[in-house]
N, C-alpha and C positions, 0 to 999 in steps of 0.2 A: 547510665543515669546515676547521679549522685544520690544515694539512699540515706545519707547522713550517718553512716556507721562511724564509730569512733574507735580509738586504739584500745586494745585489750590491756587489762591490768593484772592478768594472771596467766602464766604459761599453761599450755595444754599439751596433751600427748606425752611423748617421751621426756620433753623438757620439764614438764610438771613433776614427773617422777624424780628427776635429778634434783629439782628444787627441794623436794621433800627430803631427799637424802642429805641435803646441805642446809638444814634448818637449825643446827645447833651452833653455839658460839665457837669461834676459832680465832687464831691470831689475825687472820685476814677476813674482813667482811666486804663482799662485793655488793655495792649499791647499784641496782640494775633495773631495767625495764624490759619486759619479755619480748617486745616487738623491735627493739633497737639493735641495728647491726653493729654499731660501735661497741655496745655491751657484749654482743655475741663474740666479737674478737677476743675479748679478755676472758670470757667464760670458756671458750674453746681452749685457750692457752692454759688456764688453770686446770682443766681436766687433763690435757695432754701432758703437762709438766708434773702432774701428780702433787700439786700444792694444796694442802687443806684450806678450805674456805667456807664461809657462811654466805648463802645467797639471801639478799634482802631486797625484795621488790619494793620500789618506790614509784611515785607518780612524778616524773620530772616536769610536768606542766603545772602541778600544784606547788612544786619547789618547797618541800618541807624543810624546816630549819636544820634538821640533821643532815640533809643533803647539801644545803648551802654552806654548812661548816666544812664540808669536804671539797666541794666544787663551787667556786665563787659564782659561776654563771648558772648554777643549778642544773648542769648537764650530767648525764650518765654516759659512761661508767665512772664510778668513783670507788676508791679503796679506802677503808679505814684500817690502819695498822694498829691492832689492839695490844701488841706486845710492847708498845712504848707507853710511858706515863708522863704526860697525858698522851692519848693516841695521836698518831700522825696520819696524814692524808695524802693521797695522790689522785689526780684526775688526768684526763686526756688518754685515749686508748693507746696511742703509740708509745707514750711515756710509760704507761702502766706495763705494756708488753716488755719494754726494755728492763724494767724493774724485775718483772717475773722471770725473765731470762737470767738475769744476774742471780736472783734468789735461788733458782733451780740448780744453777751451776755448783752451788755449795750444799745442796740438799738432795734432790732426787737424781741428779746427774743427767737428766734429760735436757735437751737443748732445742731451740728453734733456729739456730744459726750453725753454719759449718764451724769446725774447730778453730780456735784462735791461732793454731799453727798454719792456717790457710787464710790469711787476711784478704787475698784477692777473691776467693770464693765468697767470703763474708760480704765484701764490697758489692759483688754481683747481686746478692740477695737484697742488699740495701737499695741498689738501683731499681730492682723490681718493685720493692716496697714504695719507693719514692714515686714511681709512675702510678702505682695504684692510688696513692693518696692525692696526688696532684691532678691526675687526668681521669682515671676510670671512675672513681667515686663521684666527683662532680658531674660527669657525663651521665651517670645513672639517674641522678636527680633532675638534670635538665630534660632528659628524655621523658621521665615520668610526669614531670610538672607541665611540660609543653601542652597547650590546649588546641592549637590550630595545626592543620595538616602539614603545612610547609615547615614550621619549626619542629614538629615531631619527626619528620623525615630527616632533617638536618641533625637533630640531637640523637636520633637512632643510629645514624651513620657515625657520629662522633663516638658513641659508646662502642659500637662494633670495631671501629678503628682502634680504640683504646684496648679492647680485649685482644685484638690481633697483635698489637704492639707488645702487650704483655707476653703473649705466646712467643713472639720473637725474642724477647729477653730470656725466656726460659730456654729456648733453643740455643741462644748464645752461651748460656751457662753450661748446657750439655756439651757443646763443642769445646769450650775452653777449660772446663774443670770437671767434666764428666757428669754434669747435671746436679741439680739441687732440688730438694723438696719432692712433692708427689708427681712432678712432671716426669720423673723417671720411674719405671715400673716398680723397682724395689726400693724406692726412696721413702724417706720419713717426712712427716708433716713439718713444714718449716715456716719461717716468719711471713714470707710472701703469701703462702697458702692461707695462713690464718687471717692475714689482713684483707684478702680479697674474697674469701669464701662466703661471708654473709651477703655480699652484693651479688655474687654469681648465683647463689642459692635463690635470692629474691628475684633475680632475672628469670629463673625457671618457673616461678609461680606468679609473682606480682606483675612483672613486665609482660609475661606471656598472656596473662588475663586481661590487663588493661591496655596493652599496646601491641599485642600480637607478636612479640619478639620471639624469634627462633635463634638459638645459640649458633655460633660459627660451626661449620661442618668440618670434618677431618678426623681421622682415626686417633691421632695423638692428642688433639684437644679433647675429644669425647672421652678418651680413656682417662686423661687427667681429671676432667670434670667428674666422672664417676668415682674416681678414687677420693676426691675431695668430699663429695656429698655423702659418700658411704663410710668415710673415716669415722670410727667409733667416737672420737673426741668431738667431732663436729656434729654428727648425727644425733647424739644424745642431748644436744642443746637446742634442737629444732622442735618447735611446736607444730601442731597440725596446720595444714595449708590455710584453713579459713581464718585463723588468727592474723595471718599476714595480709590476706585479701581485705579483711575488714579494716585492719590498722592502717593500710596504705591507700585506702579510698580517698582520704583527705588530700594526699599528695597527688593522686591521679586526676583530681578535679581542681587542684591548686586552690583549695579553700584559703581564705584569709586567716592569718595567724596559725597556720598549720604547725610550724616549728621554727626554731632559730635557723636550722639548716635550710628549710624551704624559703625563708625570708632572705637568706644570704644568696641563694640561687637566683631568686627573682630580682634582687638588687645588683646582681653581677659581682658580688663580693666573694672573697674566699670563705670556706666553711668555718663556722665558729669553733 
């Protein structure tokens, strides 16, 4: 039953503690919404790459002027780069991640991609990332927003197929270059892990609660999933489960004007 719950406007749990630690001015300001998986991608990367930042919670549905100045569609995440005069801006999570990767290469030394000396391994990670953005993320929303049983079954299969294809791409990288990211036991967090983690995480709470989804079985997948969800840079950006259940109720019942993402899925368009 749709109880009319709305999205949260403040992080909870561990994520709230991290927000408090990042409340002072820095060269980078992250304009964020605590419930948004696209934001969480960038947030995890900032934590992992060790880049100083200020976290600024905004309401993307109210679209304050300070957000519109950074992101023309009024979407989060957005970065304000305060070390320029006047400040410069970036939006779109994948573009921001590329910027942070380049920035970290000259500062913290940490990276989300294999070394530049191995361009093929880097290309394999980008193949994984492309599949996540093109197939897995849209399938997540189609499954969550589907209201009738038959479309739900079809969308659920689509999502599970997308997850299994991603696992296959991880296996390919393991065969061809020795593995990348957290798929291998002693691996480090990489770009594909960061890109997919927010939706895999929401599958374990939101999709389990509203659609009864159980993740794929298998020791390698389960081990990877545990490493992703327990990674300190990811775990510290997670709020308590209730925040996600409340915030995604509007998607689960496909309320009108839920979001630009929901509207795009309903219209069969690409994500905004």
